[in-house]
C-alpha positions in Angstrom: -1.0 6.3 -53.1 -1.0 8.8 -50.3 0.5 7.9 -46.9 -1.6 9.0 -43.9 0.0 11.4 -41.5 1.6 9.7 -38.6 -0.2 11.8 -36.0 -3.5 10.5 -37.4 -2.7 6.8 -37.0 -0.4 6.5 -34.0 -1.8 6.7 -30.5 0.0 8.3 -27.6 2.8 6.4 -26.0 1.5 3.5 -23.9 2.7 3.4 -20.3 2.1 0.0 -18.7 2.9 1.5 -15.3 0.6 4.5 -15.5 -1.8 4.8 -12.6 -4.7 4.5 -15.0 -3.4 1.2 -16.5 -2.5 -0.2 -13.1 -5.9 0.7 -11.8 -7.6 -1.0 -14.7 -5.4 -4.2 -14.2 -6.4 -4.3 -10.5 -10.0 -3.9 -11.2 -9.9 -6.7 -13.8 -8.1 -8.9 -11.4 -10.8 -8.5 -8.8 -13.5 -9.1 -11.4 -11.8 -12.3 -12.5 -12.0 -13.8 -9.0 -14.7 -16.2 -8.2 -17.6 -15.0 -6.1 -17.8 -17.0 -2.8 -20.8 -17.1 -0.5 -20.0 -14.8 2.5 -21.4 -17.3 5.0 -19.0 -20.0 3.9 -15.8 -18.0 3.5 -13.0 -19.9 5.2 -10.0 -18.4 6.9 -7.0 -17.6 4.7 -3.8 -15.6 5.3 -2.7 -12.3 3.8 -4.0 -8.8 3.0 -5.7 -7.4 -0.1 -9.0 -6.2 -1.7 -12.5 -7.4 -1.5 -15.9 -6.7 -2.9 -19.3 -7.6 -1.4 -22.4 -8.4 -3.6 -26.0 -8.5 -2.4 -28.2 -11.4 -3.7 -31.2 -11.1 -1.5 -34.7 -9.7 -2.1 -34.7 -6.4 -0.1 -36.8 -4.1 -2.4 -34.4 -1.2 -2.4 -31.8 -3.4 -4.2 -34.3 -5.0 -6.7 -32.5 -3.5 -9.7 -29.2 -5.0 -8.6 -30.5 -8.5 -8.5 -28.5 -10.8 -10.8 -26.1 -7.9 -11.6 -22.4 -8.2 -11.1 -22.2 -4.9 -9.2 -20.8 -4.7 -5.6 -22.6 -2.8 -2.9 -19.3 -2.4 -0.9 -15.6 -2.5 -1.7 -12.8 -2.4 0.8 -9.2 -3.3 1.7 -7.2 -4.8 4.6 -3.4 -4.1 4.8 -0.9 -6.3 6.3 0.7 -3.3 8.0 4.2 -2.3 8.7 6.1 -2.6 12.0 7.3 0.6 13.6 10.6 -1.1 14.0 11.0 -1.7 10.3 10.1 -5.3 10.3 8.3 -6.6 7.2 4.5 -7.1 7.4 3.3 -10.5 8.7 1.8 -12.1 5.6 0.7 -15.1 7.6 -1.9 -13.1 9.5 -5.5 -13.3 8.2 -5.9 -9.5 7.9 -8.2 -9.7 4.9 -10.3 -12.5 6.3 -10.6 -10.8 9.7 -11.9 -7.7 8.0 -14.5 -9.5 6.0 -15.6 -12.1 8.5 -14.7 -10.5 11.8 -16.2 -7.1 11.1 -18.5 -7.2 8.0 -20.1 -10.6 8.4 -20.8 -9.8 12.1 -22.4 -6.4 11.1 -24.7 -8.1 8.6 -25.6 -10.8 11.2 -26.5 -8.1 13.7 -28.7 -6.5 11.1 -30.6 -9.7 10.4 -34.0 -10.8 11.6 -35.8 -10.4 13.9 -34.6 -6.8 14.3 -33.1 -6.2 10.9 -33.7 -7.0 7.2 -30.5 -8.6 6.0 -29.1 -12.1 6.0 -25.5 -13.3 5.7 -26.8 -15.9 3.3 -27.7 -13.2 0.8 -24.1 -12.0 0.2 -21.2 -13.1 -2.0 -17.7 -11.8 -1.8 -14.7 -11.6 -4.1 -11.2 -11.6 -2.6 -7.9 -10.6 -4.1 -4.8 -11.1 -2.0 -2.2 -8.3 -2.7 1.0 -6.8 -1.4 0.3 -3.6 0.6 2.0 -1.4 -2.1 -1.0 -2.0 -4.4 -3.9 -2.1 -2.0 -4.8 1.6 -1.7 -4.5 2.1 -5.5 -6.7 -1.0 -6.0 -9.4 0.2 -3.7 -9.6 3.5 -5.5 -9.8 1.7 -8.8 -12.8 -0.3 -7.6 -14.5 2.8 -6.2 -14.1 4.5 -9.6 -15.2 1.5 -11.6 -18.5 1.0 -9.8 -19.2 4.6 -8.8 -21.3 5.3 -6.8 -20.6 2.2 -4.6 -23.6 2.3 -2.4 -22.3 1.3 1.0 -19.1 3.2 0.6 -20.8 6.5 -0.5 -24.5 6.9 -0.4 -25.0 4.6 2.6 -22.0 5.3 4.8 -21.7 3.6 8.2 -21.3 -0.1 7.3 -17.5 -0.2 7.5 -17.1 2.5 10.1 -16.0 2.0 13.7 -18.7 2.4 16.4 -19.5 6.1 17.0 -20.1 5.8 20.7 -23.4 6.2 22.5 -23.4 10.0 23.3 -26.6 11.7 22.2 -24.5 14.0 19.9 -23.8 11.0 17.7 -26.2 10.1 15.0 -27.4 6.9 13.4 -25.6 6.3 10.1 -27.5 6.0 6.8 -26.6 2.3 6.7 -28.0 1.7 10.2 -31.1 3.6 9.3 -31.8 1.4 6.3 -30.6 -1.8 7.9 -31.4 -1.5 11.7 -30.3 -4.1 14.2 -26.7 -3.4 15.2 -26.5 -2.8 18.9 -24.1 0.1 18.4 -26.9 2.2 16.9 -29.6 1.3 19.3 -29.1 4.4 21.5 -28.3 6.9 18.8 -30.5 9.7 17.6 -31.7 9.7 14.0 -29.5 10.7 11.1 -28.6 14.3 11.0 -29.2 14.9 7.3 -31.8 12.6 5.9 -35.1 10.9 6.7 -35.4 7.3 5.6 -37.6 8.3 2.7 -34.9 10.8 1.5 -32.2 8.1 1.9 -34.2 5.7 -0.2 -34.7 8.2 -3.0 -31.0 9.0 -3.1 -30.0 5.3 -3.0 -32.4 4.5 -5.9 -30.9 7.4 -7.9 -27.4 6.0 -7.3 -28.5 2.5 -8.4 -29.9 3.9 -11.7 -26.5 5.6 -12.3 -24.3 2.6 -11.5 -26.4 0.4 -13.9 -25.7 2.8 -16.9 -23.1 1.8 -19.4 -19.6 3.3 -18.5 -19.6 5.0 -21.9 -23.0 6.6 -21.5 -22.4 10.4 -21.4 -25.4 10.9 -19.1 -23.7 8.7 -16.5 -21.0 11.2 -15.5 -23.4 14.2 -15.6 -25.8 12.4 -13.3 -22.9 11.4 -11.0 -21.9 15.1 -10.8 -25.4 16.1 -9.9 -25.7 13.4 -7.3 -22.4 14.5 -5.7 -23.4 18.1 -5.7 -26.7 17.6 -3.8 -26.7 19.0 -0.3 -29.0 17.7 2.4 -31.4 19.9 4.4 -30.0 19.4 7.9 -32.4 17.8 10.4 -30.5 18.4 13.6 -27.0 19.2 15.0 -25.2 19.1 18.3 -24.6 22.5 19.9 -21.4 24.1 18.8 -18.4 23.7 21.0 -18.4 26.4 23.7 -22.1 27.3 23.3 -23.8 28.4 26.5 -26.9 26.4 25.6 -25.8 22.8 25.2 -29.1 21.5 23.8 -29.0 20.1 20.3 -30.4 22.3 17.5 -33.3 20.9 15.6 -34.1 22.4 12.2 -36.8 20.0 11.0 -38.8 19.3 14.1 -41.5 17.1 12.6 -39.0 14.9 10.8 -36.7 14.8 13.9 -39.5 13.5 16.1 -40.9 11.1 13.6 -37.6 9.5 12.7 -36.6 9.0 16.3 -40.0 7.5 17.1 -39.6 5.0 14.2 -36.4 3.7 15.8 -38.0 3.6 19.3 -35.9 6.5 20.6 -37.6 8.7 23.2 -36.1 12.2 23.2 -36.3 14.3 26.3 -37.7 17.8 25.6 -34.8 19.3 27.6 -32.2 17.8 25.2 -33.1 19.8 22.1 -34.4 23.2 21.0 -36.0 24.2 17.7 -33.7 26.3 15.6 -33.6 28.0 12.2 -30.1 29.5 12.0 -28.0 26.8 10.2 -24.8 28.7 11.1 -25.2 27.1 14.5 -24.9 23.7 12.9 -21.8 21.6 13.4 -20.3 19.9 10.3 -21.6 16.3 10.0 -18.7 13.8 10.2 -20.7 11.4 8.0 -21.0 14.0 5.3 -17.3 14.8 5.4 -16.4 11.1 5.1 -18.9 10.6 2.3 -17.4 13.6 0.4 -13.9 12.1 0.7 -15.1 8.8 -0.8 -17.1 10.5 -3.6 -13.9 12.4 -4.4 -11.9 9.2 -4.6 -14.5 7.9 -7.1 -13.8 10.7 -9.5 -11.5 10.0 -12.5 -9.9 13.5 -12.2 -9.4 13.4 -8.4 
């Protein structure tokens, strides 16, 4: 009887503290938590991770209905004192993030001006020590890539951008209008709403593929590599002409009109030279999150 070679039957050394194993454990811990209706989430102490799930009937999310796939994942840390004091675990940092910020945003994007409802969301919550929180958030981003509201629809969890005309409406605020913070902003700098929806649907089709499907990763790479055709940009710092540069005039006017924004002719000028365009902060933030979703990042 021949004895099989050891190299053929013994796997590599198992490291229970490897980043990959720890990430898997954190993801499974979140998935094992019960889903709670967002509108009835009661205050609780501590920091940790959370995942939001949409259960409503907005048509763009139709394929996610009855699927256990989050539309947004996030974290809240207890924080460290600059004097070396331990974090205050009694503070409701995680609850405040979910209810004080996100539940409020969804409420503002509800009828009559919006198309969401707090009643159409569930949340999973995993209290954690700060040391595990950043790793856990990245594990969730990787597991459910692309997480729609973190990557393809940025803006939901961001702080208000301000009301200057050089600030643009986020993708999230374009698809889900109603937040007062976006009322005075110009349209998105990179996408029309039709282009956003096409990109979102492509992302949903990817996230619903089996994790072992070889096409899943190749489609993710293609999606990450797509660059938008800039609609408009603020003037570069130091430019003599301070008017915003508009590269797709018809789309620029139509998108702003759809949001009820009247644009003065003296505030913009048609342009063709994209070298005059400033980097879009939303695109930079989106790229950082997409990088965090990659297994090799």
